[in-house]
C-alpha positions, 0 to 999 in steps of 0.5 A: 695383114693380120690374117696372113701372120696366122698359121694356115691350119688355125686359120682354117679351123677358125673358119670351120668352126666360125660357120658351124656355129653360124649354121648352128644360129640359122638352123635353131632360129628356124626351128624357133619360128616353125614353132612360134608359126606352128602355135598359131596355124588355123585348126585346119592345119593341124587336122581339126575342122574349124566349124566357124570358117566352114561354108555350107556347099555342095557335099558328097562322099566316096565309101570306097575311100571313106572320105567326104568331099565339101565345096567351099564357094567363098575360098574357091576350094574343096575341103577333103574331111573324114567320113565323120567330117571331123578331121581335114585331110586335106584341101583342093584349089579349084577354080572360082565358085565351086558349086557341084560335086561327083565322085566316080568311086571305081576310077577314084576320080572327083569332078568339081564343077566352078560356075563363075569359071565355066569348067569343070576340074577332075582331080585324082582322088589318090594324089589329089591332083588335077588330072584333067580340066573340062571347058564347057562354058555356061555355069555349070551347077550340079553334076551326077555321074552314071553308074559306069563313070562314062557320062557326066549330066550338068546342069547350067544355072544360067540357061536353064539346061541339062547337058551330058558329056561323054567322058569317054571321048577324047575331047569330050563335048557338053551336048543338050539333053533337056531345056528347063528354060532361062535361069533366075535373072541376075540383074538387081531387083527393085522395090517397088520398080516404079516410084516418084520422086522422093520415094525410097527404093530398095535394091538388092543385087549379087555376083559381087566378091564378099565384103567388097565395096559396091557403089550405086549408081543413078546413071553416072551420078553416084548414089550411095556406097555399100558392102556385099556380105559373105555371099557377095549380096548387096542389099541397100535403099536410096531416095529417088533425087530431085528434078530427075525426068520422068520415065525409066531410069538406069540404076548400076551397081558397081563393084570396086575391086572386081568391077563386076556390074549389074543394073536395072531400070526404075520408073520414075512416075508422078507424085499421086494426088493428095487423098480427097477429104471423106465426105462426112455421113451423117449417121442416120437414126435407126426406127425405135423398134430396131432401137429397141430390139437389137440390143440383147442381154446375156444372163450367164446359167450355171450348168448345175443350175441349167435343168429343165426349161431352163436348160432348153433356154440356155441350149449348148451355150451356158447363157440366155440372150434376150432382148433388153426391149422384154428385160424393159417390158418385163420390169415395167409390168412388174411396176405397174402391178405393184403400183395397182395393188398398192392402189387396191390395198390404199382403197380398201384401207379408206373403206374400212376406216369410213365404215368404222366411223359410220359404225362409231356415229350409229352407235353400235358396237364394232363387229370383230371379224371372226367373231360368233 
């Protein structure tokens, strides 16, 4: 009722002013949010390479455009970098797990192989849009392009084959060229593969999502839970449960979010018998001669002193090794010679005393030694 009493020009002017003020308020709010979000954006969005977030993947360069391509298997993307690798020029979203890169510098095309998806995505380097998708199946890994850009060679990580793709065909199909044998088995690795009850077993598996919760099962019975690392690898251990049957048992790893599962067989064996006590072996005494000659005495001879015969005895080593028995025999002979000499001197002295007493009894003067 009040609005109807206001004149129409005044009413229309107030409405226009209200609309303008509301628009300005919305624009100011949007600008403030953009400023706040711009300050919290990652370094990659501002053009600087975040070194802690880049992943080690396939890498290739296009010298014609002076750009560098780096595959990111965990984030399912390919980074477009400057030639020196210091600036992020763009990010290409690809199928899961990009593993191989190849560049056609003439046609400005980028080929990206995705291991899990089994496809090869072709990008236009100028527009960075998807030009075509080649569904070849398997697990494409490495890529190489011929010089004319007409044929693409692909390695398969599962079958171990090298396949060729004619890119000029309307519907290109891979043709096998070389069979190198099956690739690595993706089933978990158990260490050991056979264990008794109560023993600990280490299990290693791969192919899970990064950081995913993975449960280990003994058949249908849950054993232990763990988490995959940054590249989807699981490493844990568990004891062999009690009251299980002997023989082959199924060990299963299941991812909680991706439901990816891997299985292996563990052989449960009987526990080994306790070790038998070792018989006590009485030491056999060595012969006397061997005991006397076996120990050796090493005497250090300085280089400056070792001249002449002493140097010949020591040889190239600065020491002389002689049997201990020889040293003991030499010491015994020296002691025996000393004792015999003492006995001779004692006998000689006793004879001299006896002779002097006899001369004194006869009354003759003692003859001095050296007298004329």
